[in-house]
Each structure stands twice: as structure tokens, then as C-alpha cells.
VEXDO-156282 format. One record per residue: x, z, y of N, C-alpha, C, O in turn. Coordinates in steps of 0.1 Angstrom, whole numbers, padded with zeros to 4 digits, always signed. Each point is the difference from the previous one (the first is absolute). Example, Ala and Ser with C-alpha at 12.3 -4.5 7.8 and 13.67 -1.06 7.14 Angstrom:
<dofis>
+0132+0078-0057-0009+0000+0012+0009+0000+0012+0010+0007+0000-0014-0014+0011+0009+0000+0011-0008+0008+0011+0005+0001+0011
</dofis>
This chain:
<dofis>
-0014+0190-0599-0002+0009+0012+0011-0003+0010+0011-0002-0004-0015+0002+0016+0009-0003+0011+0010+0012+0001-0004+0011+0000+0017-0015+0000+0010+0012+0001-0001+0006+0014-0005-0006+0009+0010+0018-0008-0002+0009+0012+0007-0007+0012-0003+0004+0011+0012-0013-0013+0007-0006+0011-0009-0010+0007+0003-0004+0011-0013-0001-0018-0009-0010+0005-0013+0005+0004-0010-0002-0007+0009+0009+0018-0013+0005+0005-0009-0012+0005+0006-0008+0007-0018+0008-0010-0009-0010+0004-0004+0002+0015-0004+0011+0004+0005-0022+0004-0003+0001+0014-0015-0006+0001-0004-0009-0007-0003+0015+0016-0014-0005+0003+0001-0007+0014+0003+0006+0010-0007-0019-0011-0002-0007+0013-0015+0000+0003-0008-0006-0007+0005+0013+0017-0014+0002+0005-0002-0011+0011+0006+0001+0011-0015-0010-0014-0004-0010+0010-0014+0003+0005-0010-0003-0006+0010+0009+0018-0012+0006+0005+0001+0000+0016+0009+0005+0006-0019-0011+0000+0000+0000+0015-0007+0012+0006+0003+0002+0012-0010+0006-0019-0007+0011+0006+0008+0013-0001+0004+0004-0011+0000+0002+0022+0008+0011+0000-0005+0012-0007+0007+0008-0007-0020-0006+0008-0007+0012-0007+0001-0002-0015+0002+0010-0007-0005-0022+0002+0001-0002-0014+0014+0001-0005+0002+0006-0011+0008-0010+0019+0014+0001-0004+0004+0015-0001+0007+0004-0009-0012+0004+0019+0002+0014+0000-0006+0007-0012+0005+0009-0006-0017-0014+0002-0007+0006-0012+0008-0003-0013+0001+0009-0008+0005-0020+0007+0009-0003-0011+0011+0009-0001+0003+0006-0010+0004-0005+0021+0012+0009+0001-0004+0015-0003+0007+0007-0007-0018-0003+0013-0005+0014-0002-0003+0002-0015+0004+0011-0006-0011-0020-0001-0003+0001-0014+0013+0001-0008+0001+0008-0010+0009-0016+0013+0013+0000-0007+0006+0014+0002+0006+0005-0010-0006+0000+0022+0006+0013+0003-0007+0011-0008+0007+0009-0006-0020-0010+0005-0008+0011-0008+0004-0001-0014+0000+0010-0007+0003-0022+0002+0003-0002-0014+0015+0002-0003+0004-0002-0011+0003+0006+0021+0015+0002+0000+0006-0013-0005+0010+0001-0008-0015-0012+0012+0007-0013-0004+0010-0003+0011-0003-0001+0012+0015+0000-0016+0011-0001+0009+0006-0015+0001+0009-0002+0007-0016-0007-0014+0004-0014+0000+0000-0005+0015-0008+0004+0008+0017-0013-0005+0001-0005+0013-0012-0009+0003-0004-0008-0008-0002+0010+0020-0011-0009+0004+0004-0007+0013+0005+0006+0009-0006-0019-0010+0004-0009+0011-0013-0007+0004-0007-0005-0008+0004+0006+0021-0013-0006+0005+0002-0013+0007+0010-0001+0009-0018-0009-0012-0001-0012+0008-0014+0000+0006-0010+0005-0006+0008-0010+0018-0012+0000+0007-0010-0011-0003-0011+0000+0004+0017-0011-0010-0008-0011-0004+0007-0008-0011+0012+0003-0003-0019-0013-0003+0006-0007-0011+0013-0008+0004+0009-0001-0008-0009-0004+0021+0012-0007+0004+0012+0009+0000+0011-0004-0004-0012+0016+0010+0011+0010+0000+0004+0004-0014+0012+0001-0003-0022+0000-0006+0003+0004-0014+0008-0011-0007+0010+0003-0007-0014-0016+0009+0008-0011-0005+0014+0000+0005+0010-0002-0007-0009+0004+0020+0014+0000+0006+0009+0011-0006+0011-0002-0002-0017+0014+0000+0008+0011-0006+0004-0004-0014+0011+0003-0003-0020-0008-0005+0003-0004-0013+0010-0011-0001+0010+0001-0008-0012-0011+0016+0009-0012+0000+0014+0003+0005+0010-0006-0004-0009+0017+0012+0013+0003+0006+0007+0011-0009+0011+0005+0004-0017-0001-0015+0005+0010-0009+0001+0014+0006+0008+0008-0004-0016-0006+0014-0001+0013+0007-0007+0011-0009+0001+0012+0003-0008-0017-0013-0007+0009-0009+0008+0001-0013+0001-0010-0007+0004+0022+0004+0008+0001-0012-0008-0002-0013-0012+0004+0000+0018-0010-0009-0007-0002-0013+0004+0011-0010+0011+0005+0001-0020-0001-0009-0014-0005-0002-0009+0006+0010+0002+0010+0006-0013-0017-0003-0010+0004+0009-0014-0004-0004-0002-0008-0009-0008+0015+0015-0014-0003-0002-0006-0002+0014+0004+0007+0010-0013-0017-0008-0006-0003+0012-0015+0006+0000-0007-0002-0010+0004+0009+0021-0014+0005+0002-0005-0008+0012+0005+0002+0011-0015-0011-0013-0003-0010+0009-0015+0001+0005-0009+0002-0007+0008-0002+0021-0013-0001+0006-0004-0015+0000+0009-0009+0000-0022+0006+0000-0004-0014+0001-0003-0004+0014+0004-0011+0004-0011+0019+0004-0004-0004+0014+0010+0004+0010+0001+0012+0004+0008-0021+0000+0011+0003+0009+0002-0012+0009-0005-0012-0003+0011+0014+0015+0003-0011+0009+0012-0009-0005+0006+0004-0010-0004-0014+0017+0011-0010-0003-0001-0006-0014-0004-0012-0001+0008+0019-0009+0000-0005-0014-0008+0011-0008+0005+0011-0003-0017-0014-0001-0008+0010-0007+0004+0001-0014+0009-0007-0005-0015+0016-0002+0004+0003-0014-0001-0011-0010+0009-0003-0008-0020-0005+0009-0002-0012-0009+0011-0010+0003+0005-0007-0009-0002+0005+0022+0010-0010+0004+0014+0005-0005+0008-0008-0005-0006+0021+0006+0013+0006-0005+0001-0003-0015+0010-0004-0005-0021+0007-0002+0000-0003-0015+0003-0014-0003+0008-0003-0009-0014-0006+0016+0003-0014-0002+0015-0003+0002+0006-0007-0008-0001+0012+0019+0015-0003+0004+0009+0006-0011+0010-0006-0004-0013+0019+0000+0010+0006-0009+0000-0006-0014+0010+0000-0006-0022-0004+0002-0001-0006-0013+0006-0014-0001+0003-0006-0010-0001+0000+0022+0007-0013+0001+0015+0001+0001+0008-0009-0002-0003+0021+0005+0014+0003+0002+0007+0003-0014-0003+0010-0006+0012-0018+0002+0006+0002-0013+0008+0013-0001+0001+0006-0011+0004-0001+0022+0007+0013+0000-0009+0012+0000+0004+0011-0004-0016-0013+0008-0009+0012+0002-0013-0001-0008-0008+0010+0000+0006-0021-0008-0013-0002-0006-0004+0010-0011-0011+0001-0004+0021+0007-0001-0003+0010-0010-0002+0014+0006-0001+0009-0008-0001-0008+0021-0002+0013+0006-0012+0006-0005-0011-0006-0002+0011+0019+0001-0011+0008-0004-0008+0004+0012+0006+0007+0009-0019-0011-0008-0007+0003+0012-0014+0006-0003-0007-0005-0009+0004+0016+0016-0013+0006-0001-0007-0002+0014+0007+0000+0010-0020-0003-0010-0007-0002+0012-0007+0013+0003-0007+0005-0008+0008-0001+0021-0008+0012+0005-0006-0005+0013+0007-0001+0010-0020-0001-0010-0007-0006+0011-0014+0005+0002-0005+0007-0008-0001-0011+0020-0014+0003+0002-0009-0010-0005-0012+0001+0000+0017-0013-0004-0008-0011-0004-0006+0002-0014+0007+0002-0010-0020-0003+0010-0008+0001-0012-0004-0014-0005-0007-0001-0010+0011-0009+0017-0004-0013-0003+0004-0005-0014+0012+0001-0004-0021-0005-0004+0003-0006-0013+0010-0011+0001+0008-0002-0009-0009-0006+0020+0009-0011+0002+0014+0005+0002+0009-0006-0006-0007+0016+0014+0013+0006+0002+0006+0006-0013+0012-0001-0003-0021+0008-0005+0004+0006-0012+0005-0011-0010+0011+0002-0006-0019-0012+0004+0003-0011-0009+0013-0007+0004+0008-0003-0008-0007+0000+0021+0011-0007+0006+0013+0008-0003+0011-0006-0002-0012+0019+0004+0012+0009-0002+0004+0000-0015+0012-0001-0003-0021+0003-0006+0003+0000-0014+0005-0014-0005+0009+0000-0009-0013-0010+0015+0005-0014-0003+0015-0001+0004+0007-0009-0005-0003+0018+0014+0014+0000+0004+0008+0011-0007+0011+0004+0004-0017+0000-0016+0007+0009-0009+0004+0014+0006+0011+0004-0001-0021+0002+0008+0003+0013+0005-0002+0010-0012-0006-0003-0010+0012+0015+0012-0001+0010-0010-0012+0009+0000-0004+0006-0009-0003-0006+0021-0012+0008+0002-0005-0002+0014+0007-0003+0009-0021+0006-0008-0007-0002+0013-0007+0013+0003-0009+0003-0008+0012+0003+0019-0007+0013+0004-0006-0002+0013+0005-0006+0009-0018+0011-0008-0007-0001+0013+0001+0014+0007-0003+0010-0006+0008-0011+0018+0003+0013+0008-0012+0009+0001+0002+0012-0002-0013-0017+0004-0012+0008+0002-0003+0008-0013-0004+0012+0000+0006-0019-0012-0002+0007-0013+0011+0010-0002-0002+0010-0007+0013-0012+0012+0012+0009-0002-0003+0013+0007+0001+0010-0006-0003-0011+0019-0003+0012+0008+0009+0011-0003+0012-0001+0000-0019+0013-0003+0008+0012-0004+0007-0002-0013+0010+0007-0003-0014-0016-0005+0006-0002-0013+0013-0009+0001+0005-0004-0010+0000+0002+0022+0012-0008+0001+0012+0006-0008+0009-0007-0004-0010+0020+0003+0010+0007-0008+0001-0006-0015+0010+0000-0006-0022-0004+0001+0000-0007-0013+0008-0012+0000+0007-0003-0010-0007-0005+0021+0008-0012+0000+0015+0004+0001+0008-0006-0007-0005+0016+0015+0014+0005+0001+0005+0004-0014+0011-0003-0004-0020+0011-0003+0004+0004-0014+0002-0012-0009+0010+0000-0008-0019-0010+0009+0001-0012-0009+0013-0007+0003+0007-0004-0009-0003+0002+0022+0012-0007+0004+0012+0008-0005+0010-0005-0005-0010+0018+0006+0011+0009-0004+0002-0002-0015+0011-0001-0004-0022+0002-0004+0001-0002-0014+0004-0014-0004+0008-0002-0009-0013-0008+0016+0003-0014-0003+0015-0003+0001+0006-0005-0009+0000+0009+0021+0014-0004+0001+0009+0009-0007+0012-0002-0001-0017+0013-0005+0008+0008-0009+0001-0006-0014+0010+0002-0007-0020-0009+0003+0000-0005-0014+0001-0015-0002+0004-0005-0010-0006-0002+0021+0000-0015-0001+0015-0005+0002+0008+0007+0007-0005-0018-0013+0013-0006+0001-0002-0011+0011-0006-0011-0003+0011+0013+0015-0001-0010+0010+0013-0009+0001+0011+0006-0001-0013-0019+0003+0012-0008+0001+0007+0002+0014-0007+0004+0010+0020-0006-0010+0007+0000+0012-0001-0013+0006+0005-0010-0007-0010+0008+0019+0000-0013+0006+0013-0002+0007+0005+0009+0007+0001-0020-0010+0013-0003+0006-0001-0009+0012+0010-0004+0006
</dofis>
């Protein structure tokens, strides 16, 4: 179990302001106090991770359809980076494409959630993340 000094940070990589607010709202409803840092696209997310601006341990919640560097490109880049390739990443996207789903899982994501299916049940994802980071042993990325 992660000791109390090591709270898990959530890096939210999401270009849509409304979806980002929905994530924050769900966390607030669940009384999840973990730090949430937002990047507006994959390029900004990589820059934050590579500059060590995201405290370890962390979990990434990633959108697929974004400008500049989309989610699949982000996954490719992060899995090539020896310092970041073990990052725990969940995808939260509007893409129902089997191609996107398969490509994401081939890059070792922890889970793939479709925003439309989530809808009002987004609280279930927030609950899952809250439980996940309470019981899982996450590596500290150096």
C-alpha cells in the first residue's frame, strides 16, 4: 500500500474544457482530494512528465482525439521513453473505434473508457480510480 506521504497525482490529458470539468466535478462529489493536473494535449502532457512537473506516483487519464499530439501518438512516445514507459494510463475518450481500442491496449494501457457510455456513470470511473490508487503499488518514476 502506498504510504500516506505519497498521494497519487492524476494527470488529465484532455482538450475539451467541459469534459475536464466533468472529471473534476466527479472527483469532488467522491471527495477525492488527490491533485489533478491538466494538460490540453499529448504534447503538453509529455512536456509536463519529462520536466518532472508531475509528482510521482501518478496515473494518466488520456483522451485520444486531441490537437497537436493525439492520445495514440502520446502512447507511442511515452512507451518509447525509458523514464516514462511504465506509466499507468487509462484512456477516456469518445472514440468507439476498434482500431483505437486495439492500438491503445497494444501500448499497455490499464483501461479504455468511452465517454458516451460513461455519461452519468462517470462517478463509477472516479470510484474505480479512487479504489485503484488506494490498493495498487505504483512505481515512483525517477
